[in-house]
Every structure is written in C-alpha cells, then in structure tokens.
N, C-alpha and C positions, 0 to 999 in steps of 0.2 A: 943692597940688603946685606952688606958685610958686617954691620954692627948688630945684627940680629942673632939670637941664640937658635941653634938648630934643635929640633926635637931628637930624642935618643934614637928614634926609629926613622930618621931622615933617609938613610940609605935604602930602607925598605920602601918608603914612599917614592923615592927617585926611581927605583927599579920598576915600580908599577906605573911610571910615567906621570907622576903628579906634577902639577903646576903649583908654584909656591907664591905666597904673598905675605907681607908683614902683618902681624897681629899680636898685640900685647908684648912686643919685644921679641917675638919668635918668628922664624921662617915656618909658616904654616902651610901644609898641603891643603889646597882649596878646591882643586878640580883634577879629575883623572880623564883618560881618553874617552870614557863612556859619555862624558859631559854631565852638566848639572842636572838636566832633566832625566837623563838615563840613570844617573846615580839615585836620584829621588825615587823614581819608579821602581828600581831594583830593591831599594830599602823598603818601600811600601809593600812590595809583593813578596820579598824573600828576606834578606838580611844584609845589613850594612855595617861596616867596621869604621869607627871614628876615633882618631888619635886625639884625645883631649888632654894630653900630658902637660900642656901649658897651664892648666888650672892649678890653683894652689892647694897643696895637700899638707896637712899638719897633724901631728899628734899632740894632745894636751893631756897631761897626767900630773898626779900629785894629790896630797891630802886636800880634800874638799874641792877638787877640780869641778865636780858636778855643780856645786853651789856657785862657784866663780863663773862658770859658763852660763848658768841659769840667770845671772844678773845681766848678762850681755845679749841674751836672745829671748824673745817672747814665746818660750816653749817650756812645757813641763818635762824636764829632763829626768827627774828622779823616778818617774813612773816607768821609764824605759827599761827594757830587758837587754842583757848582753846580746849583741848582734842586731839589734833594732836600729833602724835609720829614721831620722826625722828631718824634714825640710823646715827651715826657719830663716830668720833674718838677723844679721848682726846690727844691733842698734847703736845709735849715738846717744850722748848724754841728754840731748834735747828731745829724745824720742823718735828722731828721724831714723832712716835706714841707710846704713853704709853699704851693705851688700846682702845678697841672699846666700845661703849655704846649706850643705847637707852635714848632719852630725850623726856619727855612728858610735853607739855606746859599746865598748869592748869589755869593760869591767866596771867595778864600783866607781873608780876615779880614773879611767883611761878612755879617752875619746879620740876618734878620727874625724877630722873636718876637711871638707872640700869646698873651696871658694872659687869665684870667677877669676880667670887668668888676668884680666885687665885690672882687677882690683886687689890682687893678692898681696902686693907690698903694702898698700894702705891698710888692708885687713890685718896683716901681720903686725904692723906698727900699733894699730888700735888694740889688738889683743895683748901685745906686750905691755902697753901702757895701762891696761885695765885688769890684767890678771895679777894676783898676788905673787910675790917673789917665790913663794913655796911651790908654785905651779910651774911645771916645765912644758914649754912649747917647742916642738921640733919641726922644722920645715923639711918636708920629705921631697926635696927637689931632684933626687936621683931615681924616683919611681915613675914608671909609665902609668898612664891612665887611659884605658881603652873602653869605649862605649860600643856595645854590640846591640843593634836595634833592628826591629822588624818582626813580622809574624813568625818567622822561622828561626829567630835568634835562640830561643831556649833549646830547640831540638838540635841545632848545630853545636851549641855549647855543651849539651849533655853528652854528645858523642865524644867530646874531648875531656870534659870534666863531669863525671857522673853526678856529683853533688848539685849541679845546676837543675836537675830534674825536679827536685823537691824544694828549691829555694823560694820562699814566700816573698811577696811584694813588700818593699821597705825593710828588708832583712839583708844581712851580710854574714859571710863566714870566711874563715881562713882555710885554705886548701892548697893543693899542689897540682901543677901540670908539668910533666916531663922533668920532675925534680926541682922545679922552681916554686918557691913560696909565693902565693898570691892571695889577694882578697877578692872574693866574688860577691857581687851585690846585685840586687834586683830593685832598681829604683827609677827606671826610665819609663 
C-alpha cells in the first residue's frame, strides 16, 4: 500500500487502532477494534464518525456558473437559496450518468460540489471539458470531509457547534469550531 495516498487524519485513525485497505487511491480506515458489527450497531444506536475525505470536493464559481452547471445536471439550480443542498447526477452528452453528486449553493454563482472518491478525477475532467472558460473550478484536496451519523449525531454536534441544533435537512452553513472555519451540512 505504499503508492496510496494517506488521508489527512491517518494518524488519528492509527491511534484508534484502525485497519487500513486501499480504496480509490487512498489508504482508507475500514475497521476498528470494535469490529464491523459493533461499529454498525453503535452508529445505529448512538453516533458514528466517518472520514470520507477521499471524496472529491470542488468549488465552481464565475459569471453564469449556475447556468453552466444546470446544463450538466438534471436539477433546477436557479430556484435554490444560498445554503441549500441538492442531490443530483453529473450527466454525459448522451444522457447517461457519469456520477452522482451533492451541490451546495453558496451565492448567485458560487457552488460547492461533492462527488464520489472513485470517480472524482473523471468528474473533474468532465467538468473542465464542459464548463466555459469564464467559470473557475477549484479542487479542494486539502479539506477534510467528516460524516457524523446516527440518532445522537445532532445532539453530539450541538454540544460542539451550537449552530447544528437548528440546521435543516439539505442545508449547509459556514461556521467555526475551536477557531477553525468549517462547513456544517445536514444531508445524510
């Protein structure tokens, strides 16, 4: 596994006793001492933390970025409000689907996109080939992406980040934790 990229939080996962396996070019933590069944049950009963930083994260911005993106996904993006998230698909010229993705509208023509880790390079090439030159796409490969799931996820996050208490489903917001800027979203 020497040719694989480590996740930014690999030391944290190692400290917790994670076993690693290759996935999408990364050394992914796939199991902890509790075991797969124990982890599953704990997440179903309480809360689980998942490092999904291998996924592709992009910002897309520029004049008419919304129009350009709307040509590539079968979703009504113009009707979305800032902070709203929409699930959609990245389509091919023949109408087929290249990948699924989440789009977050931040401003009139500023978007955040999250795509699957195994497809992110193909998605990036597709976006670059189909977005006009006036549109800027930035690959956010230095950002971590953490999913917190389970029935106690909101309560746990609210103790750390008070804004989590009122965050609606399929919404996102910019906030801080311990002086670190982050995006908090509710879409799982």
